[in-house]
N, C-alpha and C positions, 0 to 999 in steps of 0.2 A: 772740469772736475775740481773738487775742493779737497785739499789735504788738511786734516785736522790732527791735533796732538794734545796730550795731557800728561802730566806726571802720573806715574803708576798709582800713587796714593790719593790723587785727586779724583773728582767726579765730573768736573766741567770741561768740555772740549773747547779748544781755541783754534783759531785759524793759524796755520803753520807759517811763521815769518821767514823761514830759511834756516839752514843748518848753522850758519855763522852766528845767528842771533840767539841761539838757545843757550841757557845758562849752564845746563848739565850736558853730558854726552847723550847721544841718541839712544843709548841702551837704557837710560833712566825713564824714557817716555813710552807711551802707547800711541800708535798712529791709526788712522782710519781714512778711508777714501769715500767721498760722497759724490753724487752727480751734481751738476752745476746748480740746479734748483734746490739742492739739499733735501730732497724728498726720499731718495733711495740710498742705502748704504751699499756701495759697490764692493768694498773690502771691510769686513768687521775688524775690530781691535786686533792689532798685530804689531810685529816689529817693523822698524823703518825699512829694512831690506826686503821683507816680504811684501809690504804695501807698495813700495816703489817698483818692485818686479812686476806686480799686477798692473800698476799704472802704465808701465812701458808696454805691456802686452795689449792693453786696451787701446793705447795710442797707435800702436803698430797696425792693428786690424782696422782701426777707424780710417786710417789713411791709405791702406793697402788697396782697397777696392774702389 
C-alpha cells in the first residue's frame, strides 16, 4: 500500500516520506491510501489518524487468514 500526503491548500499528492521529515505538523496535511499499483484509492482524503487506523485494519486482516 502507498501512503500519500499533500498540504491542505495544494492539489498535488506526494509520496509520504515519514512523520519526521514533514515540515509542518500532521494536522496541516491531508492523507490518502492507495493500493500498491496506485490504481485504487483505499482510503480517500482524510486525517493522518483516520488513514493509519484503516491501514492497520487492512494489514491485520491480510495477515490473519
